[in-house]
N, C-alpha and C positions, 0 to 999 in steps of 0.2 A: 503494500499500499504506499503510495506517495502522498506526502502532506505538503501543502503549499505554505512555506514559511517566509517571513520577511527576509530579505537578502542577508542582514547581518546575522541573523539567527541560523539561517541555512549554512552560511559559511562557518560559523562556529561548530555546528553539528558535523559537517563534513570533515573539519580538521580534527575534531575530537575522535571521529571513527579511524583516523590515521595516527592518533595520539601525538599530533603535531602541535607542540606548545606554541611555537611562534604563530602558527595559523589559528590557533584557538584564541590567542590574544588580539590579533588583528581587528576583529569586529568591535572590540571594546573601546570606549572612550578613555582617554588618559586618566580622568578622574572618576572612573567607575567605582561604584560601591556595591559589593557582593556580600550578602548574608547567607551563609550556608548553615541552615538550621540542623542539618544532619550531624555536623560535627561541632556546632555551636560556636562558629567563628565569624567575625566580620573582616572583610578584606577591603582596603581602600587603595585605589590606583592599580595600574597594571603591574607594577613591581610586586606588590602583595598578591595579586592574582597569579602571576607566575609562580609564585611559591606554592599556592594551593594546587596548581596544576602539576607542578613538578614534584610535590611531596605527597599529595592525596589521590591524584588522578592517574598519572602515568605509571607509577610503581604497581598499582593493582589492576592496570589496564581497563579502567572504568570507562565504558563506552555507552553513551545515552542514545536511545533510539526512540524518537518521537512517535507517538501513535495518535495524538489528538492535539488540535490547537484551537484556541478561541481568543477573542479580544474581550476584555473586561476591565472597566474603570481605567482606560488609557494604558493598560498593560497587555502584553501578549502572553497568554498562558499556555505552556506547552507541557504535556504529559506523556509519560511512557517509562519503560524500564531501562535500568542501567545494568549492563553485564559486565563482569570482570572476575578478577581473582581475589574477591573479598567475601567475608561471611555473609550468607544470605543471598548471594547473587542468584538470580537477578532481583534487584529491588526496585519498586516503582517510585518515581519522583515527579514532582511538579515544579517547573521552572517559571518564575514570573519575571518576565523581561520588561524593561523600560527602554524604549527607543527614542532617540533624537538625532536628526540629521544623519540618517544611515549609520548610527553607531548605537551599541548597547551602553546605556548610561548607568543602569541598575539592574541587579539580578538578585532574586530571592530563591533559594533552592530549598525545597521542603521534601523530606522523605515520605 
């Protein structure tokens, strides 16, 4: 099943499927704020986001596969499983993206 995602989100998802950290970072604004409720941490800016990807995503090969998308309250909500080498895989996640000028400016990740 193919889901029609806004370009920045589609670019992030495609890069995540390759575990390409530089590609995953490219769609994010330099001042992005990410709340990862699964690990209980907040990341500000792409340098901190790089740390999240390099320490929490790539080592366990966590790949998110969108199954549903909707717009709600100015946010793009994307739901689906993440598969990888981590306990309980696959786990379902909800990603709440905020976009501005073709960039991801905020992201909330909920397990």
